[in-house]
PAKOL-909430 format. One record per residue: residue in one letter; x, z, y of N, C-alpha, C in turn. Coordinates in steps of 0.1 Angstrom, whole numbers, padded with zeros to 4 digits, always signed. Each point is the difference from the previous one (the first is absolute). Layout:
aXZYXZYXZY
...
This chain:
x-0739-0372+0425-0008-0007-0012-0008+0011-0004
x-0011+0000-0001-0007+0011-0012+0004-0002-0012
x+0004+0011-0006+0003+0002-0013-0011-0002-0008
x+0000-0005-0011-0009-0006-0011+0004+0005-0014
x-0008+0006-0008+0006+0004-0013-0010-0005-0011
x+0007-0002-0013-0007-0001-0010-0004+0012-0009
x-0013+0004+0000-0003+0013-0006-0002+0001-0015
x-0004-0013-0004-0001+0001-0017+0003-0015-0002
x+0000-0002-0011+0001-0013-0010-0003+0000-0014
x-0010-0008-0005-0006+0000-0011+0001-0014-0007
x+0002+0000-0013-0002-0014-0004-0011+0000-0013
x-0004-0014-0004-0010-0001-0011+0001-0014-0008
x-0002+0002-0012+0002-0015-0006-0010-0001-0012
x-0006-0013-0003-0010-0001-0010+0005+0006-0013
x-0009+0003-0009+0002+0006-0012+0004-0008-0012
x-0001-0015+0003+0005-0010-0011+0014-0003+0002
x+0007+0004-0010+0015+0001+0002+0005-0011-0011
x+0010-0009+0008+0003-0012-0008+0016+0000-0001
x+0004+0003-0014+0014+0000-0002+0007-0015+0002
x+0011-0002+0003+0006-0011+0003+0002-0009-0011
x+0001+0005-0013+0001-0006-0011-0014-0008-0004
x-0009+0007+0002-0015-0006-0002-0003-0010+0009
x+0006+0003+0014-0001-0009+0011+0004-0012-0004
x+0013-0002-0005+0008-0011-0001-0011-0011-0013
x-0002+0007-0009-0010-0004-0009-0014-0006+0004
x-0005+0010+0009-0014-0006+0007+0004-0012+0007
x+0009-0001+0010+0003-0010+0008+0004-0012-0006
x+0005+0001-0011+0004-0013-0009-0012-0006-0005
x-0009+0009-0007-0012-0004-0004-0008-0008+0009
x-0001+0007+0014-0008-0006+0009+0007-0011+0009
x+0012+0000+0002+0007-0011+0007+0008-0009-0007
x+0004+0002-0011+0010-0006-0006-0004-0014-0002
x-0012-0002-0006-0005-0015-0001-0002-0009+0013
x-0001+0008+0010+0000-0007+0014+0013-0002+0007
x+0011+0009-0004+0012-0003+0005+0012-0002-0011
x+0001-0012-0002+0010-0006-0010+0015+0009-0002
x+0004+0004+0013+0012+0008-0003-0002+0016+0000
x-0010+0005-0006-0003+0013+0001+0011+0007-0007
x+0005-0006-0013+0009+0007-0008+0012-0001+0007
x+0005-0008+0010+0013+0003+0005-0001+0010+0010
x-0012+0003+0005-0003+0011+0012-0003+0015-0009
x+0001+0000-0012-0008+0011-0006+0010+0013+0003
x+0014-0004+0001+0009+0012+0006-0002+0006+0011
x-0008-0005+0008-0004+0008+0012-0007+0012+0000
x-0007+0002-0013-0007+0011-0001+0008+0011-0004
x+0012-0003-0009+0011+0010-0002+0008+0004+0009
x+0000-0009+0012+0012+0002+0012-0007+0006+0011
x-0013+0004+0000-0008+0001+0012+0003+0015+0003
x+0006+0008-0009+0001+0015+0003-0012+0007-0001
x-0011-0005-0006-0013+0004-0001-0004+0002-0014
x-0005+0015-0002-0004+0004-0015-0017+0001+0002
x-0004+0004+0008-0016+0002+0000-0006-0004+0015
x-0013-0006-0001-0007+0000+0012-0014+0002-0002
x-0007+0003+0008-0014+0006+0003-0010-0011+0004
x-0009-0005-0005-0007-0012+0001-0017+0006+0003
x-0007-0010+0007-0011+0004+0005-0011+0000-0009
x+0002-0010-0010-0008-0001-0011+0008+0001-0013
x-0009+0000-0012+0009+0002-0013+0006-0016-0004
x+0010-0002-0005+0008-0011-0004-0012-0011-0007
x-0011+0005-0008-0009-0010-0004-0007-0008+0013
x-0004+0008+0009-0005-0006+0011+0008-0012+0005
x+0012+0002+0001+0009-0014+0007+0001-0011-0011
x-0006+0003-0012+0001-0011-0010-0009-0009+0003
x-0011+0001+0008-0010-0010+0002+0000-0004+0014
x-0003-0014+0001+0001-0005+0016-0008+0007+0007
x+0004+0002+0014-0010+0009+0007+0001-0010+0013
x-0014+0002+0005-0003-0008+0014+0004+0011+0009
x+0001-0009+0014+0002+0012+0010-0010+0011+0002
x-0013-0006-0005-0010+0010+0003+0002+0013-0010
x+0006-0003-0011+0001+0011-0010+0013+0007+0005
x+0009-0007+0005+0013+0008+0006-0004+0008+0011
x-0007-0003+0010-0003+0005+0010-0009+0014-0005
x-0011-0002-0009-0008+0014-0005+0011+0009-0006
x+0011-0005-0005+0007+0007-0006+0009+0010+0009
x+0005-0007+0011+0007+0005+0011-0008+0011+0010
x-0014-0005+0001-0006+0011+0006-0002+0012-0006
x-0002+0000-0015-0003+0012-0008+0013+0008-0001
x+0011-0007-0004+0012+0010-0003+0009+0003+0013
x-0002-0010+0010+0007+0004+0013-0006+0010+0008
x-0013+0002-0003-0007+0011+0006+0002+0012-0005
x+0000-0001-0014+0002+0014-0008+0014+0005+0005
x+0010-0008-0002+0014+0004+0003+0002+0005+0015
x-0007-0008+0009+0000+0005+0016-0004+0014+0000
x-0011+0003-0006-0008+0013-0001+0009+0010-0006
x+0006-0003-0012+0008+0009-0006+0013+0005+0009
x+0008-0011+0005+0011+0001+0006-0002+0008+0014
x-0012-0004+0008-0003+0005+0012-0005+0015-0001
x-0008+0006-0011-0004+0012-0002+0012+0007-0004
x+0012-0003-0009+0011+0006+0000+0007+0004+0010
x+0000-0010+0010+0010+0000+0012-0008+0010+0008
x-0010+0002+0004-0010+0008+0009+0003+0014-0008
x-0001+0002-0012-0001+0015-0007+0015+0004+0004
x+0009-0007-0003+0015+0005+0002+0002+0003+0014
x-0004-0008+0008+0000+0003+0016-0009+0012+0005
x-0009+0006-0010-0009+0008+0005-0010-0004+0011
x-0002-0011+0000-0011-0007+0009-0013-0006-0006
x-0011+0002+0007-0012-0003-0006-0002-0018+0006
x-0009-0004-0007-0001-0015+0002-0006-0002+0014
x-0010+0009+0005-0005-0001+0015+0010+0003+0008
x+0012+0004-0001+0010+0004+0009+0006-0013+0002
x+0001-0014-0006+0005-0010+0000-0004-0007+0012
x+0010-0002+0011-0003-0008+0010+0000-0016-0001
x+0008-0005-0009+0003-0017-0001+0007+0001-0015
x-0007-0013-0006+0006-0003-0014+0007-0013+0002
x+0013-0002-0007+0005-0012+0001+0000-0004-0015
x-0006-0011-0004-0002-0004-0013+0009-0012-0003
x+0011-0002-0007+0007-0012-0003-0003-0006-0014
x-0003-0012+0000-0002-0004-0014-0001-0017+0000
x+0006-0006-0007+0003-0015+0001-0004-0008-0013
x-0005+0009-0010-0001-0008-0014-0015+0000-0001
x-0010+0001+0007-0014-0003-0001-0006+0001+0014
x-0014-0004+0000-0006-0003+0011-0012+0010+0001
x-0003+0007+0007-0009+0012+0004-0007+0000+0013
x-0011-0008+0002-0007+0003+0013-0015+0004-0002
x-0004+0013+0003+0009+0010+0006+0011+0005-0008
x+0010+0005+0008+0014+0004-0006+0000+0014-0007
x+0011+0002-0005+0000+0009-0011-0005+0014+0007
x+0007+0003+0012-0002+0014+0005-0016-0001+0004
x-0006-0009+0003-0016+0000+0002-0007+0004-0012
x+0005-0006-0012-0009+0001-0012+0006+0015-0003
x+0009+0007+0003+0002+0013-0005-0005+0012+0009
x-0006-0005+0012-0005+0010+0007-0012+0010-0006
x-0008-0004-0008-0009+0006-0006+0007+0010-0011
x+0009-0005-0005+0006+0008-0012+0009+0009+0005
x+0006-0001+0012+0010+0011+0002-0003+0007+0012
x-0011-0004+0010-0005+0008+0010+0008-0001+0012
x+0006-0014+0003+0005-0001+0015-0014+0001+0010
x+0005+0004+0013-0009-0002+0012-0005-0014+0002
x-0013+0000+0005-0002-0014+0001+0003-0008+0014
x+0007+0009+0007+0008-0006+0014+0016-0002-0004
x+0004+0000-0014+0015+0001-0004+0003-0015+0004
x+0013-0001+0007+0006-0011+0001+0005-0010-0013
x-0005-0013+0000+0005-0007-0015+0010-0010+0003
x+0011-0001-0006+0010-0010+0003+0004-0007-0010
x-0008-0008-0006+0003-0009-0016+0010-0009+0005
x+0011-0001-0009+0009-0013+0003+0003-0006-0012
x+0000-0012+0002+0001-0009-0012+0015-0010+0001
x+0008-0004-0008+0008-0011+0000+0015+0004+0000
x+0002+0016-0001+0013+0005+0001+0007-0002-0009
x-0007+0000-0015+0007-0002-0012+0009+0013-0003
x+0012-0002-0005+0010+0009-0006+0005+0010+0012
x+0001-0008+0015+0004+0009+0012-0012+0009+0002
x-0011+0003-0005-0013+0004+0005+0001+0016+0001
x+0008+0006-0011+0001+0014+0001+0007+0006+0010
x+0013-0007+0004+0007+0004+0012-0005-0003+0014
x-0006-0013+0001-0006-0005+0010-0010+0008+0006
x-0011+0002-0013-0013+0010+0003+0005+0013+0003
x+0012+0008-0005+0002+0012+0004+0005+0001+0015
x+0007-0011+0005+0004+0000+0012-0013-0001+0011
x-0009-0010-0004-0012-0001+0008-0007+0015+0000
x-0002+0006-0010-0006+0012+0001+0006+0011+0007
x+0011-0001+0000+0009+0007+0009-0004-0003+0014
x+0000-0014+0004-0002-0003+0016-0015+0004+0003
x-0009+0000-0010-0013+0005+0005-0001+0016+0001
x+0009+0006-0009+0000+0015+0003+0004+0003+0013
x+0011-0008+0004+0006+0004+0014-0010-0005+0011
x-0007-0012-0002-0011-0001+0012-0010+0009+0002
x-0005+0005-0008-0010+0011+0002+0005+0016-0003
x+0005+0006+0011+0002+0015-0004-0008+0007-0007
x+0006+0004-0012-0006+0008-0010-0005-0007-0009
x+0000-0014-0001-0008-0008-0007+0007+0004-0015
x-0009-0001-0008+0000+0001-0014-0001-0015-0008
x+0011-0007-0006-0002-0012-0007+0004+0000-0013
x-0010-0008-0007+0001+0000-0016+0005-0014-0002
x+0011-0001-0007+0005-0012-0004-0003-0003-0014
x-0006-0012-0005-0002-0002-0014+0005-0014-0004
x+0007-0004-0010+0003-0013-0002+0000-0001-0016
x-0010-0009-0005-0003-0003-0013+0001-0015-0004
x+0008-0003-0011+0001-0013-0003-0004-0002-0016
x-0005-0012-0003-0003-0002-0013+0006-0014-0003
x+0013-0001+0000+0007-0012-0003-0004-0009-0011
x-0003+0008-0013-0004-0006-0010-0011-0010+0001
x-0010+0003+0007-0013-0010+0003+0004-0013+0004
x+0013-0002+0003+0004-0014+0005+0007-0009-0013
x-0003+0007-0010+0003-0008-0011-0004-0015-0002
x+0010-0010+0000-0004-0014+0001+0004-0004-0014
x-0011-0010-0007+0002-0005-0014+0000-0016+0003
x-0004-0007+0010+0004-0011+0002+0008-0006+0014
x+0006-0009-0004+0009-0005+0010+0012+0010+0000
x+0007+0005-0012+0008+0010-0001+0013-0007+0004
x+0005+0009+0009+0016-0003+0003+0008+0011-0001
x+0014+0001+0003+0009+0010-0004-0006+0013+0005
x-0005+0000+0016-0003+0011+0006-0011+0007-0009
x-0008-0006-0007-0012+0006-0006+0007+0007-0011
x+0011-0004-0009+0006+0007-0009+0006+0012+0004
x+0009+0002+0012+0006+0009+0006-0010+0011+0002
x-0012-0006+0007-0009+0012+0006-0006+0008-0012
x-0001-0008-0013-0006+0006-0012+0010+0011-0006
x+0012-0001+0004+0011+0009-0004+0001+0010+0008
x-0003-0002+0013+0004+0010+0011-0012+0009+0005
x-0011-0006+0003-0009+0007+0008-0011+0011-0006
x-0001+0010+0005-0010+0010-0005-0010+0003+0013
x-0011+0010-0005-0009+0005+0010+0002+0016+0004
x-0003+0003+0010+0001+0013+0007-0004+0003+0013
x-0003+0011+0003-0001+0007+0014+0006+0011+0004
x+0001+0000+0014+0008+0011+0008-0009+0007+0012
x+0004+0012+0002-0009+0004+0014+0009+0009+0007
x-0001+0003+0011+0005+0009+0008-0010+0004+0013
x+0005+0014+0003-0008+0006+0015+0014-0001+0007
x-0001-0006+0013+0007+0000+0012-0005+0009+0010
x+0007+0007+0007-0007+0007+0011+0012+0005+0010
x-0004+0000+0014+0012+0004+0010+0004+0013-0003
x+0013+0001+0006+0006+0012-0005+0012+0000-0009
x+0006+0013-0002+0011+0000-0011-0002+0009-0013
x-0013+0004-0002-0004+0008-0010+0001-0009-0015
x+0003-0012-0002-0003-0006-0012+0014+0001-0007
x+0000-0009-0011+0013+0001-0009+0011-0007+0005
x-0004-0011+0010+0010-0006+0009-0006-0007+0012
x+0007-0003+0009-0004-0007+0013+0003-0015-0002
x-0010-0008+0005+0003-0012+0002+0004-0003+0012
x+0015-0004+0002+0007+0000+0012-0002-0016+0006
x-0002-0007-0007-0002-0012+0007-0002-0011-0014
x-0006-0014+0007-0002-0011-0010+0003-0013+0005
x+0002-0008-0008+0003-0016+0007-0004-0010-0011
x+0001-0012+0005-0003-0011-0008+0011-0013+0005
x+0003-0010-0012+0005-0011+0008-0005-0010-0012
x-0005-0012+0007-0003-0011-0008+0006-0013+0002
x+0007-0006-0008+0007-0011+0000-0007-0013+0002
x+0003-0008+0007-0006-0013+0004+0000-0009-0013
x-0008-0007+0000+0000-0013-0013+0002+0009-0015
x-0007+0008-0001+0002+0006-0014-0014+0003-0006
x-0010-0007+0005-0014+0001-0006-0002-0002-0015
x+0009-0006-0005+0003-0004-0014+0006+0008-0009
x+0002+0012+0003+0012+0008-0006-0009+0007-0011
x-0013+0007+0007-0009+0009-0005-0013-0002+0004
x-0011+0005-0010-0010-0002+0007-0014-0004-0010
x-0010-0004+0004-0012-0005-0009-0003-0013+0003
x-0007-0008-0007-0006-0013+0003-0013+0003-0008
x-0012-0006+0007-0013+0002-0006-0004-0012-0009
x-0004+0004-0011-0004-0010-0012-0013+0002-0003
x-0006-0008-0009-0015+0001-0002-0001+0014-0011
x+0009+0004-0005-0001+0012-0007+0003+0013+0006
x+0005-0001+0015+0005+0010+0007+0013-0002+0006
x+0008+0013+0001+0015+0000+0007+0008-0006-0011
x+0009-0008+0004+0012-0005-0007+0012+0005+0006
x+0012+0005-0007+0010+0006+0005+0010-0011+0004
x+0006+0005+0012+0013-0010+0005+0009+0010-0003
x+0013-0005-0004+0011+0011-0002+0010-0010-0003
x+0011+0001+0011+0011-0009-0001+0012+0009-0006
x+0005-0008-0007+0013+0007-0008+0012+0004+0009
x-0001-0007+0009+0011+0003+0011+0002+0013+0007
x-0012+0008-0003-0003+0014+0006+0014+0009-0001
x+0006+0002-0013+0010+0009-0001+0012-0006+0010
x+0005-0014+0000+0010-0006+0007-0004+0002+0013
x-0011-0002+0006-0007+0000+0014+0004+0016+0005
x-0002+0008-0011-0001+0016+0005+0018+0004+0003
x+0008-0005-0011+0015+0003+0001+0005-0007+0013
x-0003-0010+0006+0004-0008+0011-0007+0006+0014
x-0014+0003-0001-0005+0001+0012-0005+0016+0003
x-0001+0007-0010-0007+0014+0003+0007+0008+0007
x+0014+0003-0002+0011+0009+0008-0006-0003+0016
x+0004-0012+0002+0000-0002+0016-0016+0003+0005
x-0011-0003-0008-0012+0005+0005-0001+0012+0000
x+0003+0008-0009+0002+0014+0002+0005+0004+0011
x+0014-0003+0004+0005+0003+0013-0007-0003+0010
x-0003-0012+0001-0010-0004+0012-0011+0009+0002
x-0006+0005-0013-0013+0009+0002+0004+0016+0004
x+0012+0003-0005+0006+0015+0002+0005+0002+0015
x+0007-0010+0004+0007+0001+0013-0007+0006+0009
x-0011-0006+0006-0006+0003+0009-0006+0018+0000
x-0001+0004-0013+0000+0015-0001+0013+0009+0000
x+0009-0005+0004+0014+0004-0001+0004+0006-0013
x-0002-0009-0011+0003+0005-0014+0007-0012-0005
x+0012+0004-0005+0006-0011-0008+0000+0001-0014
x+0002-0010-0009+0000-0001-0011+0007+0012-0009
x+0012+0002+0005+0008+0012-0002-0004+0013-0003
x-0009+0001+0012-0007+0014+0003-0011+0004-0010
x-0005-0010-0007-0010+0002-0009+0003+0008-0012
x-0005+0010-0004+0002+0009-0011-0005-0008-0012
x-0012-0002+0001-0008-0009-0012-0008-0011+0005
x+0002-0011-0007-0011-0011+0002-0008+0000-0012
x-0012-0001+0005-0012+0002-0010-0007-0014-0001
x+0002-0010-0010-0002-0011+0000-0012-0007-0009
x-0006-0009+0007-0011-0005-0012+0006-0008-0012
x-0001+0006-0012+0007-0009-0010-0007-0013-0003
x+0001-0009+0006-0007-0016-0004+0005-0004-0013
x+0012+0004-0006+0004-0003-0010+0013+0004-0007
x+0004-0002-0009+0014+0006-0005+0008-0006+0008
x+0001-0016+0001+0010-0005+0008-0001+0000+0016
x-0011+0005+0004-0003+0003+0015+0007+0013+0001
x-0002+0011-0008+0007+0012+0002+0015-0001-0001
x+0006-0008-0008+0014-0002+0000+0005-0006+0012
x-0007-0011+0005+0001-0006+0014+0003+0009+0012
x-0011+0010-0001-0001+0007+0012+0014+0010+0000
x+0002+0006-0011+0011+0007-0001+0011-0006+0004
x+0004-0012-0006+0009-0009+0006+0001+0000+0016
x-0012-0007+0004-0003-0002+0016+0006+0011+0009
x-0005+0013-0005+0001+0012+0006+0014+0006+0000
x+0007-0005-0010+0014+0005-0005-0003+0015-0005
x-0011+0003-0008-0001+0012-0005+0005+0002-0015
x+0005+0012-0002+0006+0001-0014-0009-0003-0012
x+0006-0008-0010-0009-0002-0011-0007+0010-0007
x-0014-0001-0001-0007+0012-0002-0007+0009+0009
x+0002-0004+0010-0005+0006+0013-0015-0003+0001
x-0005-0010-0006-0014-0002+0000-0007+0001-0015
x+0003+0009-0008-0004+0003-0011-0014+0005-0001
x-0004+0009+0010-0015+0005+0002-0008-0014-0001
x+0004-0011+0007-0007-0011+0002-0001-0008-0013
x+0011+0001-0008+0002-0005-0013-0011+0008-0010
x+0000+0013+0004-0010+0007-0011-0016-0005+0003
x-0002+0000+0012-0015-0005+0004-0003-0012-0005
x+0010-0009+0000-0003-0015-0005+0001+0004-0016
x+0007+0005-0005+0001+0001-0015-0016+0009-0004
x-0006+0006+0007-0010+0008-0006-0011-0008+0005
x+0000-0007+0011-0013-0008+0005-0001-0013+0003
x+0011-0007+0000+0004-0012+0007-0003-0001+0012
x+0000-0012+0008-0003-0003+0012-0014+0002+0004
x-0005+0010+0008-0014+0001+0001-0005-0004+0016
x+0011-0010+0004-0001-0004+0015+0000+0012+0009
x-0008+0000+0010+0003+0008+0011+0002+0014-0005
x-0007+0009-0008-0001+0016-0003+0015+0002-0007
x+0008-0010-0005+0011+0003-0007+0011+0007+0008
x-0001-0002+0010+0014+0008+0010-0006+0013+0003
x-0013+0002+0001-0005+0015-0001+0002+0009-0013
x-0001-0007-0011+0002+0006-0010+0017+0005-0002
x+0009-0006+0007+0012+0000-0001+0002+0014+0011
x-0005-0001+0010+0000+0009+0011-0006+0013-0008
x-0011+0000-0006-0003+0012-0009+0009+0005-0008
x+0009-0007-0005+0009+0005-0013+0011+0006+0011
x+0004-0002+0009+0013+0000+0010-0004+0013+0005
x-0012+0001+0007-0003+0013+0006-0001+0011-0010
x-0005-0002-0012+0001+0012-0009+0013+0003-0005
x+0010-0007+0002+0014+0005-0002+0006+0006+0014
x-0008-0002+0011+0006+0003+0011+0004-0009+0010
x-0007-0004+0011+0006-0011+0010+0010+0006+0009
x+0012-0010-0001+0011+0004+0010-0006-0001+0013
x+0011+0005+0011-0006+0000+0014-0004-0018+0004
x+0006-0008-0005-0006-0013+0009+0000-0008-0015
x-0013-0007-0002-0002-0012-0008-0006-0010+0007
x+0003-0012-0006-0009-0009+0005-0005-0009-0012
x-0014-0004+0002-0008-0006-0011+0000-0014+0004
x+0002-0008-0010+0001-0015+0002-0007-0008-0008
x-0006-0012+0003-0007-0007-0010+0001-0017+0005
x-0001-0009-0008+0001-0013+0002-0015-0006-0002
x-0006-0009+0007-0014-0003-0005-0002-0015+0008
x-0014-0004-0003-0002-0016+0006+0002+0000+0014
x+0005-0011+0006+0001-0002+0012+0010-0010+0005
x+0015+0001-0007+0003+0008-0008+0005+0014+0010
x-0003+0012-0003+0002+0013+0007+0008+0011-0005
x+0008+0005+0005+0006+0011-0001-0008+0014+0009
x-0002+0010-0007-0006+0012+0007+0007+0012-0003
x+0002+0009+0013+0006+0012-0005-0008+0012+0008
x+0002+0012-0006-0007+0012+0006+0012+0009-0003
x+0005+0007+0015+0009+0010-0002-0004+0013+0000
x+0005+0010-0010-0007+0012-0004+0013+0012+0005
x-0005+0008+0007+0010+0011+0004-0005+0015-0007
x+0008+0006-0009-0007+0011-0005+0011+0011+0001
x-0005+0013-0002+0010+0013+0003+0011-0002-0012
x+0012+0004+0006+0010+0000-0011-0002+0010-0010
């Protein structure tokens, strides 16, 4: 199999910072009247393991009802800016000009853009007019890992191909103030906004090689996580059973994905996981029989940014690679489907 490497990794977040204490106060003001049990659930904000999140708009913007048109306008503006920032930083780190990019994989599930974000960015960044565009919608929290795996496959298909992978999510734009349920309360305590980008090329000259990727989707699990369309826009579907599901199912799924690659769980030096929430991180440590604290980089990303959906796993990878990647790592994420994704990374010792 042709070796494929990650040559760069960049992250970006909006400038509007929300601390968790203020987030709880704002959520109570917005949702407390529509959800009579809000007081009972207020502890979620303190137990989420989150101190800060970054939002697409200032807090005051969310205090007014917003139509799907207004949310889409905000998505197109902010997501494009974050796309450009992350992409330009990734290209600069890789020492690659925009016109050298052969394919762009864009993953985003928190807004609708047609033309898609990479098309809107072409004039600002300078991509070739014959660049291949691969916009992907619907992967949710698994999108950072699944999208990276897809970008690697595209780099292998075209010898010498340079692939730019960008993922942007603006979860805050899905705030729902009508028909409020527990999932909406949890989402206001958990989700933030951000973006990440990588350059992937054939060869072994990057900071790590992508040695394999895989996915597993469980039957009859469509109601665990996702979106439902409502008059004001996207409404969150978030099942409280996710941590229990991860404890029960995740290890077997990882074994199933890694075994065809000749890798066993015990061979892996570092699991690099999407931190979907504090309880999910705990559940993954238990499921994979990892020593307590093994996923503290995941907890730190969650503390500083919240769950940004797809980009979050790449924020974790960025922290780990700056400390020095071990010889064998496996990125993992859980997302709508319900799906588990892995990307296997091999680095120089």
